[in-house]
GUSE-750981 format. One record per residue (C-alpha): x, y, z. Coordinates in steps of 0.02 Angstrom, whole numbers, plus 50000, padded with zeros to 5 digits. Each point is the difference from the previous one (the first is absolute). Layout:
! GUSE-750981
XYZ...
END
This chain:
! GUSE-750981
495824805249669498455008649932500555015849904498275007450025500335000750188501735007649980500015013850133501475009849931499775015349889501595006949921499665016449913500235018750014499095006150155499034983750024499634997250184500884984450065499004986950094501055003850155500615017950029501454994950110501345010550084499165017149986499115001150168501045014450069499645010949847498144996350006499905002950188500875016949989498885005449856498434994650092500455010650151500425014949889498344998949908499025000050161501015014450076499725011249849498114997650012500095005750182500915015949948501654994050071501645001149907500724984749914501214998149857499544994649825501054986049928500984995849843500424981649980501724997349925500634984249916500614991149846498894992849865499034984550048499975002550189498135003250011499895018950019498435001249892499184985750095500355009250162499295016349932498404991149952499904992150174500245017250078498655007049887498784986850065500505004350179499695018549968498294996549926499604989550153500355015150110498845011349900501215008249878499615004449822501484993249902500855004249835501274988049922501185005949863501424991549908501205013449942500494996549819501535007149915499005009749870498535008150091499955014750119499474999050182498625013049975499214989549862500004984850115499365009150153498585009849920498754985749969500434991950167499675015850101498425003249900499384982650047500415002750185499085016750006498464992749916499924986450131500235012350143498665011549928498684987050041500315002950187498915014150065501315008350111501235000849855498885006549860500575018250008501834995450026499954987949853499255013649888501415011950046501284986349972499244996249829500205018349952501824999150053500234984049899499205008449849501205014650019501484988150018499494990649842499835016049900501685006850061500964984349955499024997049839499364983150053498794992449876498304998150082499044993349850499544983750089499645008150168498705013650020500135012350144498435010750005500775014250101501005015349953501835001050047500395010050156501065014949952501565001050107499904982050056501314987549939500305010649844501735007450025500774988049876501314995050129499714981650034500635000450180498785013650050498504993949901500114981650043500215004550183498425010849994499054986249913500554987150130499435011550140498285002049921499854981149983500574997850181498755012850064498604991249906500514982950067500085006950177498265007749985499364983049942500834991050146501114990749876501805000149944500865000049831501454988349967501055001949842501034985349936501335002149865500984985349932501655002249906500375016750085501715000849916499155004749836499335016550069500995015149945500935010250130498685013749985498584987650024500834991450148500355016850080498185005549977499374983650072501125001850153499435018050028498174995149982500154986250130501015011350115498765014349997498544988150027500894992750151500315017350071498135003249995499624983050081498964994849850499604981449976501144997049851501274986149988501194994949862500754983049968501254998149859501104986349934501555000849894501774994649967501355003050132500545016749925498335008150046500605004750174501435010149925498865007449866498775005650135501405008150099500625008949845498245006349963499705006450178501274998950140498674997050132499324984649909501034988650113499025006650149498324999649910500044981849945500504983250066500924989249873499694981750045501184988649904499154985849908501264986549960500224981349985499104990050133500984992350142500064981050010498484998150114498905011549896500574992049837499564982850069498285006550052499725007649826500214982849921499454987950135498385008050062499095000749831500454981749970499384994750172498385009749974499704989349846500274984750112501614995349912501784999050066501795004949955501594992950075501205010850100501384995949875498925006549857499665016150096501855002650031500354997449815498685012649945500625013350122501784997449942499545001949816498875015150025501055008850133498345003750086499365012549871498094999450003499715000049811501234985849976499244990350144498325001149912500754994149836500884985150078498474995750105498915000449845501164988949900500394987050134498154997850036499664996649815501514988549979499674989250154499054983949969499514997950181500185007250174501195003350084500935011249877501804993849999501735007249962499944990549836498435009549953500915016350036501454994949888498824995649858499035016250021501545011350007500405000949813498165003349963499965014150129501625007449932499374999449821498405009050051500985013450092501245002049857498625001849871498995012750098500635007650162501815002249943499915001449810498705013849990501115011150106501594995949904499165003649833499575017850055501855004149998500985006949852501494989949935501205011350097498974998050159499984981249976501895000049988500055009750164498914987950098500924985049926501635007850060499225001250173499554981549995501784995449952500555006950168498934987150091498775004350136499715018550036500055013750056501315005649874501175014749990499655011049850501865001249969500144981049990498604999249872500905013149896501604989850010499114984349940499305009949852501685008249966499235017450004500175016150098498855000650151499465018049963499484995449822498914986150069499085011750119498585003649879499764981549962499974995950185498735013850034498854993649862500014982450073499595007250171498575010149923499324983949923499964992250173501264986449962501395005350118500205011650149501395007350106499984992950178501465011450046501145012549916500984992049859499064983550014498644992549890498904984750015498604991649905498215004050051499494982749940500524986050119501154986849924500125009549836501854996449987499604981350005498775002449857501335008649895501244986350040498754986649947499435008349839501495010049938501464988450031500735010950137501234991450116
END
């Protein structure tokens, strides 16, 4: 099989050749985007799921949909070491500059720029690389309270977009890395914009704990957002994700080979891409056979172990590594925190700080009180393979 024609693209955020199994999420978002432009209420969304399920790919697809409906869009990946205001500032500046070229929005965009200038000055945002040739507006987004000021800034952007006959759609990936203050301010900003029927939408993506974090930040967040779960693909969608790209290249794969790939990947999109990529390259001819899958499997596992899994494991301290290895010794999760403590021979209260640090690093989460689980699918199998855990 010609490796140049290999249709599969394993990688962080790489769009798959076949975006299978996400139609309901895309359909709901499409309706919401159109309703907001008509001045009708619709909920923003935060996609929730483990690592490797395609949340970033979906966000990028939603961004393209929003642009198709006439929205200005801003895409941010929330890092662990940078503030939300630093990330938002250049994005909002870019949106306002684009809207300022529309005659009906010129005055509104000028006022919004003055508010942005005031916001930047209040929160001491470096503006060396971005020049705003207006004076800050005294009394606008300058209280120093992020909730109030970000909300006022969002409203000014929304008013400008409305005057231009456009919308603004904000996308934030890795929402779990926002601080509680930042998440609270974001929620308030979206809420106040909605109350004024301004054409602003927000789509976020994050690990499963984001729903609880949002509720902790603002109790009404559960009514403000929808939280579509993004998980492993069902059997039909997983088959489509592998089979369709192969057929489009005028090649074939046997049903037995498809069953084997789905069984090994458990339907997780990133793993499907990895196995698809490797079986294509290993196969001498079409159709791809179960034997090709077996030969490709150790190559796929080695690639995952050396990148997808290892980079996450190496971020942990020795104590944190002991903790996740203890989880793996218990088999497949979720796990009781008390059982992990027993395996380690330590007091559960003394392990609380360690557990919290691993959660903060995005390696584990708590699906319910007293339970923990890996945010990385099949991570326990990786630890078993590479650390002699039985």
